[in-house]
C-alpha positions in Angstrom: -136.5 -11.2 19.6 -136.3 -7.6 20.7 -135.9 -7.7 24.6 -138.9 -5.2 24.7 -140.9 -8.0 22.9 -139.8 -10.9 25.4 -142.5 -12.2 27.5 -142.4 -11.2 31.2 -142.2 -13.7 34.1 -145.8 -14.0 34.5 -146.5 -15.0 31.1 -143.6 -17.4 31.0 -144.8 -19.0 34.3 -148.4 -19.4 32.7 -147.0 -20.8 29.5 -144.9 -23.2 31.5 -148.1 -24.4 33.4 -149.7 -25.2 30.0 -146.9 -27.4 29.0 -144.4 -25.0 27.5 -140.9 -26.5 28.7 -139.1 -23.6 26.7 -141.1 -21.1 29.0 -139.2 -22.9 32.1 -136.0 -22.7 30.3 -136.3 -19.0 29.8 -137.2 -18.3 33.6 -134.2 -20.4 34.7 -131.9 -18.6 32.3 -133.2 -15.2 33.7 -133.0 -16.0 37.4 -130.7 -18.8 38.2 -127.5 -16.9 38.7 -128.9 -14.3 41.0 -130.9 -16.9 42.8 -127.8 -19.3 43.3 -125.8 -16.4 44.5 -128.4 -15.3 47.2 -128.7 -19.1 48.3 -125.1 -19.4 48.7 -124.7 -16.2 50.6 -127.5 -16.8 52.9 -126.3 -20.1 53.9 -122.7 -18.9 54.7 -119.5 -20.6 54.3 -120.3 -23.4 56.9 -123.4 -24.4 55.1 -122.3 -23.5 51.6 -121.8 -27.0 50.7 -125.6 -27.3 50.8 -126.2 -24.5 48.3 -126.7 -26.8 45.4 -129.3 -29.0 47.1 -131.4 -25.9 48.2 -131.0 -24.3 45.0 -132.2 -27.3 43.1 -135.2 -28.0 45.6 -136.2 -24.4 44.9 -136.6 -24.9 41.3 -138.2 -28.2 42.0 -140.9 -26.6 44.0 -141.4 -24.1 41.0 -142.0 -27.1 38.8 -144.4 -28.6 41.4 -146.3 -25.4 41.8 -146.7 -24.5 38.1 -150.3 -25.7 38.0 -151.5 -23.6 40.9 -149.3 -20.8 40.7 -150.9 -17.4 40.9 -149.2 -14.2 41.4 -151.4 -12.9 44.1 -149.8 -9.5 43.7 -146.2 -10.7 43.9 -143.7 -10.9 41.0 -142.5 -14.3 39.9 -139.1 -13.3 41.2 -140.2 -12.2 44.6 -142.0 -15.5 44.9 -139.1 -17.5 43.5 -136.8 -15.8 46.3 -139.4 -16.2 49.1 -139.2 -20.1 48.2 -135.3 -20.0 48.4 -135.2 -18.0 51.6 -137.6 -20.5 53.3 -135.5 -23.5 52.0 -132.2 -21.9 53.1 -133.5 -20.8 56.7 -135.0 -24.4 57.1 -131.6 -25.9 56.3 -129.8 -23.7 58.5 -132.1 -24.3 61.3 -132.1 -28.2 60.8 -128.1 -28.1 60.8 -128.2 -26.2 64.1 -126.4 -23.1 62.5 -129.3 -20.6 62.5 -129.1 -18.4 65.6 -132.6 -17.1 66.5 -133.2 -13.5 67.5 -134.3 -13.4 71.1 -137.9 -12.5 71.5 -138.9 -9.7 73.6 -142.0 -9.2 75.9 -143.9 -7.6 73.2 -143.2 -10.6 70.8 -140.8 -8.7 68.5 -137.2 -9.8 67.9 -134.7 -8.0 70.3 -131.2 -7.7 69.3 -128.5 -9.0 71.7 -126.0 -6.3 70.7 -126.2 -3.1 69.0 -123.3 -1.0 67.4 -122.3 2.2 69.0 -123.2 5.4 67.6 -119.7 6.5 67.2 -118.8 3.3 65.1 -116.7 4.1 62.0 -119.0 4.3 59.0 -116.6 3.8 56.0 -115.4 7.5 56.1 -112.2 8.8 54.5 -111.5 5.5 52.7 -109.6 5.3 49.3 -111.7 6.2 46.3 -112.4 3.5 43.8 -109.7 4.7 41.3 -107.4 2.8 39.2 -104.2 3.0 41.3 -102.7 -0.3 42.2 -102.8 0.2 46.0 -106.5 1.4 45.9 -107.4 -1.8 43.7 -105.8 -4.0 46.3 -107.6 -2.1 49.2 -111.0 -2.7 47.7 -110.4 -6.5 46.8 -109.5 -6.9 50.6 -112.7 -4.8 51.2 -114.8 -7.0 49.2 -113.4 -10.1 51.1 -114.1 -8.5 54.4 -117.5 -7.7 53.5 -118.2 -11.5 52.8 -116.6 -12.2 56.0 -118.9 -9.8 57.9 -122.0 -11.0 55.9 -121.3 -14.5 57.3 -121.2 -13.1 60.9 -124.8 -11.7 60.5 -127.8 -13.7 61.6 -129.2 -15.5 58.6 -132.5 -13.4 58.7 -130.6 -10.0 58.6 -128.2 -11.5 55.9 -131.2 -12.3 53.7 -132.5 -8.7 54.3 -129.4 -7.2 53.2 -128.9 -9.5 50.2 -132.3 -9.1 48.8 -132.4 -5.1 49.3 -128.9 -4.2 48.3 -128.0 -7.0 45.9 -131.1 -8.2 44.4 -132.9 -4.7 44.4 -136.1 -5.5 46.3 -137.9 -2.7 47.7 -138.9 -2.7 51.4 -142.4 -3.8 50.7 -141.1 -6.7 48.5 -138.6 -7.5 51.1 -141.2 -7.8 53.6 -143.3 -10.2 51.4 -140.4 -12.4 50.9 -139.4 -12.6 54.6 -143.2 -12.8 55.5 -142.7 -10.1 58.3 -144.3 -6.7 58.7 -142.9 -3.7 56.8 -141.4 -2.2 60.1 -139.7 -5.6 60.9 -138.2 -5.9 57.5 -136.9 -2.3 57.7 -135.6 -3.0 61.3 -133.8 -6.2 60.1 -132.2 -4.3 57.4 -131.3 -1.4 59.5 -129.6 -3.8 62.0 -127.8 -5.5 59.1 -126.4 -2.2 57.9 -125.4 -1.1 61.1 -123.5 -4.2 61.9 -121.9 -4.3 58.6 -120.6 -1.0 58.9 -119.1 -1.6 62.3 -117.7 -4.9 61.2 -116.1 -3.4 58.1 -114.8 -0.4 60.2 -113.1 -2.8 62.7 -111.5 -4.8 59.9 -110.4 -2.1 57.7 -109.7 1.2 59.7 -110.2 4.5 58.1 -107.4 5.5 56.0 -106.0 2.2 55.4 -104.5 1.6 51.7 -104.2 5.5 51.4 
């Protein structure tokens, strides 16, 4: 079938609700890789062994909700990632690994730490070219980024992954996280600031050049 003629997620989900098992297989094939990667990275290394369980439970909830599923303005993918986000955060909280943001007097989350304005922001680093030393640098940078992601609070890690890796716009991000637009934007901003500072600390400017 021509990709342009393939049914969208909404049509597949409605077909699945009517008993079309092939429709579910199509949805799974379309989204399982990105969903598993998201779940694993939100859980982090310490809780990563539970990724399979959270991943499978998310799809089980899709199956259980098929008869009453309604988009209500959200795409199937946004809804799917919302389920996964909740399951991952619940698992972190139950395991005692989730570090909640400290509430402020006005009820908003307050950050215990903020990066300085003069923190290095990935300036003057090697270009992504084919030189052997530069390839080694960027492999190290990729590993360091994963380390820095693990150091973020889970809610900020989710915001970063959903926006930068899975391409969710800020309004979709707010929907998945079930927070206001400004709160979603703030979480993303804090995540980016911390990652920039963390990466700068691990890989000083000019390293690998």
